C-alpha positions in Angstrom: -15.9 -15.5 -23.0 -12.4 -14.6 -24.5 -14.1 -11.5 -26.2 -15.8 -10.5 -22.9 -12.4 -10.8 -21.1 -10.6 -8.8 -23.7 -13.4 -6.1 -23.6 -13.2 -5.7 -19.8 -9.4 -5.4 -20.0 -9.7 -2.7 -22.7 -12.5 -0.8 -20.6 -10.2 -1.0 -17.7 -12.8 -2.6 -15.4 -10.9 -4.4 -12.5 -12.1 -7.6 -11.1 -12.7 -5.7 -7.7 -14.9 -3.1 -9.3 -16.9 -5.6 -11.3 -17.3 -7.7 -8.2 -18.7 -4.6 -6.3 -21.0 -3.8 -9.3 -22.4 -7.4 -9.4 -22.6 -7.7 -5.7 -20.3 -10.8 -5.5 -16.9 -11.6 -4.3 -13.8 -11.2 -6.4 -13.2 -15.0 -6.4 -16.7 -15.4 -7.9 -15.9 -12.9 -10.8 -12.9 -15.3 -11.6 -15.3 -18.3 -11.5 -17.9 -16.5 -13.8 -15.2 -15.5 -16.4 -13.8 -19.1 -16.6 -17.3 -20.4 -17.6 -17.8 -21.5 -21.2 -20.5 -18.7 -21.9 -22.5 -16.0 -20.4 -25.6 -18.3 -20.5 -24.1 -20.2 -17.6 -24.1 -17.1 -15.3 -26.8 -16.6 -12.8 -29.7 -14.7 -14.6 -29.7 -11.5 -12.3 -25.8 -11.3 -12.7 -26.1 -11.7 -16.5 -28.7 -8.9 -16.8 -26.7 -6.6 -14.7 -23.7 -7.1 -17.0 -25.9 -6.5 -20.2 -26.9 -3.3 -18.6 -23.4 -2.3 -17.8 -22.2 -2.9 -21.4 -25.4 -1.8 -23.0 -26.0 -4.9 -25.0 -29.1 -7.1 -25.7 -27.4 -10.5 -25.3 -24.0 -11.8 -24.4 -23.1 -13.5 -27.7 -19.6 -13.2 -29.0 -21.0 -11.3 -31.9 -22.7 -8.7 -29.8 -19.6 -8.2 -27.7 -17.3 -7.9 -30.6 -19.4 -5.2 -32.3 -18.9 -2.9 -29.2 -16.7 0.1 -30.2 -14.8 1.5 -27.2 -15.1 5.3 -27.7 -14.5 8.1 -25.1 -18.4 8.4 -25.0 -18.8 4.9 -24.3 -16.1 4.7 -21.5 -17.9 7.6 -19.8 -21.2 5.8 -20.1 -19.7 2.7 -18.5 -18.1 4.6 -15.8 -21.4 6.4 -15.0 -23.4 3.1 -14.8 -20.7 1.6 -12.6 -20.8 4.4 -10.2 -24.6 4.4 -10.2 -24.8 0.8 -9.3 -21.9 0.6 -6.9 -22.8 2.2 -3.5 -19.5 4.0 -3.1 -18.5 4.0 0.6 -21.4 2.2 1.7 -19.3 0.4 4.2 -16.8 3.3 5.0 -18.9 6.4 5.1 -19.8 5.8 8.8 -16.2 5.5 9.7 -14.3 7.7 7.3 -14.9 11.1 6.0 -13.8 11.0 2.3 -15.2 14.3 1.1 -11.8 15.9 0.9 -10.5 13.2 -1.4 -10.5 13.3 -5.2 -12.9 10.8 -7.0 -9.9 8.6 -7.8 -8.7 8.6 -4.3 -12.2 7.8 -3.0 -12.3 4.9 -5.4 -9.1 3.6 -4.4 -9.8 3.6 -0.6 -13.1 1.8 -1.2 -11.4 -0.6 -3.3 -8.7 -1.3 -0.7 -11.3 -1.7 2.1 -13.5 -4.0 -0.2 -10.6 -6.1 -1.0 -9.2 -6.4 2.6 -12.7 -7.1 3.9 -13.1 -9.9 1.3 -9.8 -11.5 2.2 -10.8 -11.5 5.9 -14.1 -13.2 5.2 -14.4 -15.2 2.0 -10.7 -16.0 1.4 -9.4 -16.1 5.0 -6.6 -18.5 5.9 -3.8 -18.7 8.3 -1.6 -16.1 6.6 -4.2 -13.3 5.9 -3.8 -11.5 9.3 0.0 -11.4 8.9 0.0 -10.3 5.4 -2.1 -7.3 6.2 -0.3 -6.7 9.5 3.0 -6.6 7.6 1.5 -4.4 5.0 0.2 -2.1 7.7 3.7 -1.8 9.1 5.3 -1.1 5.7 2.7 1.6 4.9 3.6 3.4 8.1 7.2 3.5 7.2 6.7 4.5 3.5 7.5 8.2 4.1 10.9 7.3 5.7 12.0 4.5 3.3 11.5 5.6 -0.3 12.7 2.1 -1.4 9.3 0.9 -0.3 7.3 2.8 -3.0 9.9 1.5 -5.6 9.4 -2.1 -4.4 5.5 -1.5 -4.7 6.0 -0.4 -8.3 8.3 -3.2 -9.1 5.6 -5.7 -7.8 2.9 -3.9 -9.8 4.9 -4.2 -12.9 5.7 -7.9 -12.5 2.2 -8.8 -11.7 1.1 -7.1 -15.0 -0.8 -4.1 -13.6 1.6 -1.5 -14.5 3.7 -0.8 -17.7 7.4 -1.9 -17.0 8.7 1.5 -18.3 6.4 3.6 -16.2 8.2 5.4 -13.5 6.0 7.6 -11.2 8.8 8.3 -8.6 12.5 9.0 -8.9 13.2 7.3 -12.3 16.9 6.6 -11.7 16.4 5.2 -8.1 13.4 3.1 -9.4 15.4 1.8 -12.3 18.4 0.7 -10.1 16.3 -0.9 -7.4 14.0 -2.7 -10.0 17.2 -4.2 -11.7 18.8 -5.1 -8.4 15.4 -6.8 -7.2 14.9 -8.5 -10.5 18.4 -10.0 -10.4 17.8 -11.1 -6.8 14.5 -12.6 -7.7 15.9 -14.6 -10.5 18.5 -16.0 -8.1 15.6 -17.0 -5.6 13.3 -18.5 -8.3 15.9 -20.4 -10.3 17.7 -22.2 -7.4 20.7 -19.8 -7.6 20.5 -19.0 -3.9 20.8 -21.7 -1.1 20.1 -21.2 2.6 23.4 -22.6 3.8 25.2 -20.1 1.6 23.2 -17.2 3.0 23.5 -17.8 6.7 26.3 -15.1 7.1 24.3 -12.5 5.0 21.2 -13.2 7.1 23.2 -12.7 10.4 24.4 -9.5 9.2 20.7 -8.5 8.4 19.5 -9.4 11.9 22.5 -7.7 13.5 21.9 -4.4 11.5 18.3 -4.4 12.6 19.2 -5.0 16.2 21.8 -2.2 16.1 19.2 0.2 14.7 16.7 -0.8 17.6 19.4 -0.2 20.0 20.1 3.2 18.6 16.4 4.2 18.7 16.1 2.8 22.2 19.1 4.8 23.4 17.9 8.1 21.8 14.4 7.6 23.4 16.1 7.1 26.8 18.3 10.3 26.3 15.3 12.3 25.3 13.3 11.0 28.4 16.3 12.0 30.5 16.4 15.5 29.0 12.6 15.9 29.4 12.7 15.0 33.0 15.6 17.5 33.6 13.8 20.2 31.7 10.5 19.7 33.8 12.7 19.8 37.0 14.5 23.0 36.0 11.2 24.7 35.1 9.4 23.5 38.1 6.7 21.5 36.2 5.5 17.9 36.9 4.4 17.2 33.4 4.1 18.4 29.8 0.7 20.0 28.9 -0.7 22.2 26.2 0.1 25.3 28.1 3.7 24.6 28.9 4.8 22.3 25.9 6.6 24.9 24.0 8.4 26.2 27.0 9.5 22.7 27.9 10.6 21.9 24.4 12.7 25.0 24.3 14.3 24.0 27.6 15.0 20.6 26.2 16.8 22.1 23.3 18.8 24.4 25.7 19.8 21.4 27.7 20.9 19.3 24.7 23.0 22.3 23.4 24.6 22.6 26.9 25.5 18.9 26.8 27.1 19.2 23.2 29.2 22.3 24.4 30.3 20.5 27.6 31.2 17.4 25.5 33.3 19.5 23.0 35.1 21.1 26.0 36.0 17.7 27.4 37.3 16.5 24.1 39.5 19.8 23.8 40.7 19.3 27.4 41.7 15.7 26.7 43.5 16.6 23.6 45.4 19.3 25.5 46.4 16.9 28.2 
């Protein structure tokens, strides 16, 4: 089985993709690969694997004779794609036609993994794991550090080369170094809750201040919108008057800025 594991790794066949090909859960793939030999696999799954690898039997000798060439990789990919019903669970919900082949595969792998976690590996943490992930993904465009943290975690879990930088290399390098130092403190007992109370209080306070600023800004915009509708004689914003209302809101905000500057000048003169 060692030869098989090494071959699968060399071929770049993920546990998720192999699970989809064999029609089993990802956890079952781990169980299969921990068995002593392929002879202990269910017969139909063993035959599917032989077909994928284009071998007659699953002996170490047969697997060790496989030469991984570009042509062999293409054949493997073709057989995988032929057997896996790409998008079988998602085509009815999502239109993936405008995505590249790699993007479609990634979307399907993500959905397969999430579905599996919610069915076969569900525990009390599963819902919140994906809820928080959903929140983070919604913020990734506004917080670039999220991408760097994702990359850091991909590297530390062995999926990505530690010297690969797909984003801003300098920013990634700095954040990875800082997070690595922090994780060392966390894992090696260098950080104690009693010593971090003040730091966590600052963390909470900063989040609360940000929320207050956002709420205040939202309230200001609501006030400006109401004033703009009143000045224009409308009761609501619709597709026909939206641009006019937005222009009026900009005008009102500009007036407020000018009035504020004049008050500041008057106060200074006084």
